[in-house]
Structures are given as C-alpha cells and as structure tokens.
N, C-alpha and C positions, 0 to 999 in steps of 0.2 A: 319906419324904414331905415332913416338914418342912425338911429340908435344902434342897429345892428351892423353898422358898417365896421367899426373897429374889431368885432367879433369875426368878421368874415375875412378882414385883411390878416389877422393874425393866424386864423385857419389856412388861408392860402399860403402865407409865409412857411408855416409849418409843413404843409403838405409838399411845397417846392423843394425846401431844404430836405425832407425825407427822401423823395425821388431822385433828387440830385445826389445824394449820399450813395444810394443804392446804385446808380448809373455810373458813379466815379470809379475808374479802375483802381485797385488796390495800390498801385505804385504813385498813384497822384494824390493820395491821402497822407497829410501830415499831423503831425502830434500824436494822435493814438492811431490803433488800429480801426479798421472800418467798422467793426462790429461794435467797437466802443463807442463811436460816433453815432451809429444808429441809435443805441440805447441813450445818449446823451439829448439827442435830437427828439425822441419819443417822450422821455421824462421831464425835460425841461422845456418843451413845445409851448405849453401854455402861457410861460412868463417870457418867451422870446429868446432866454440865454441859449437854449440849445441850437435852435435855427441860425441866430445871429453868429453864434460862435462857430458854426460849421461854415459859414459864407466868409467869415472873416479869417479864421485860423486853420480850418480843416482842409481845405482843398487848395492844391497849387494853382497859381495862376497861370494862363497861357501867355507867353512870350510873344507870339504873334497870332493875330486872327486869321479867319479864313480868307483867303486871296491876298494877304498883305505879307509883304516881305520887309526885310529890315537891311538898309544899306547905308553904310558910314554912320551908323548910330542914328538913324532917322527912319520913320515910316514912309513907304511908298504905296500909293493907290495902284491899284491892278493896271489901269490905263497909263501910269507913267512908268510901269516896271518894264524894263527893256526885255528880259525873260519871258514875261507874259505876251508881250506884242510879237516877239518871235515865234511864240507857239500857235499865234493867230495868222502869220503870213502864208503858211501852205495852203490853208483852207481857201484865204482870199484870192490867191494865185490860182486856185482851180477853178474859182468863179469867172475870173477874167479870161481864161482860155477857152470857154464855152462858146 
C-alpha cells in the first residue's frame, strides 16, 4: 500500500492544478494564456513540471485573504478590524433592545 503513495500524491497534485487552472479567471493568469497552461499541466503532469509551474508562476497571488484587511502595512485579524466590528454592532444592539 505504501508503495502507491507517491503515485497518488502526484495524481492528486496533477488533478488539483488542472482544476485550479480551469477555475481561475483569465485576468488572474500570468505568463501564458490559460489554454497554454492547461496543456502544460496535462502534458507535463507526470513529472510534476506542469502542476508545480502553474502553482508557482501561473497564478496571481491574492493580496488579502477572506476576512483579512491590511492596515498600515500589516495584517489585521477580523476581530481586531474596526470596520468589521462596526458591522457587528447593529445586530448586537437589536438583541439588547429585546
């Protein structure tokens, strides 16, 4: 069973990169057109050149994650973000009034 693990990991990375490439909007693709990346991933997937190339060079990285904002050049967690906390206040005030 353990001898199949490397093949399964390569297959999983291959499939992940392929699906990620298909779901990425065209404006977020770097280096080559999206169709070219799909062919590179499919043709060079067994040797991991295509999938790793896509993950490193093909896709733009997000500057902010979900729920995170950037202030003064540093990341702020949602519970420390004043804008997020302000958005919660009306809901909590409604509960206090009941």
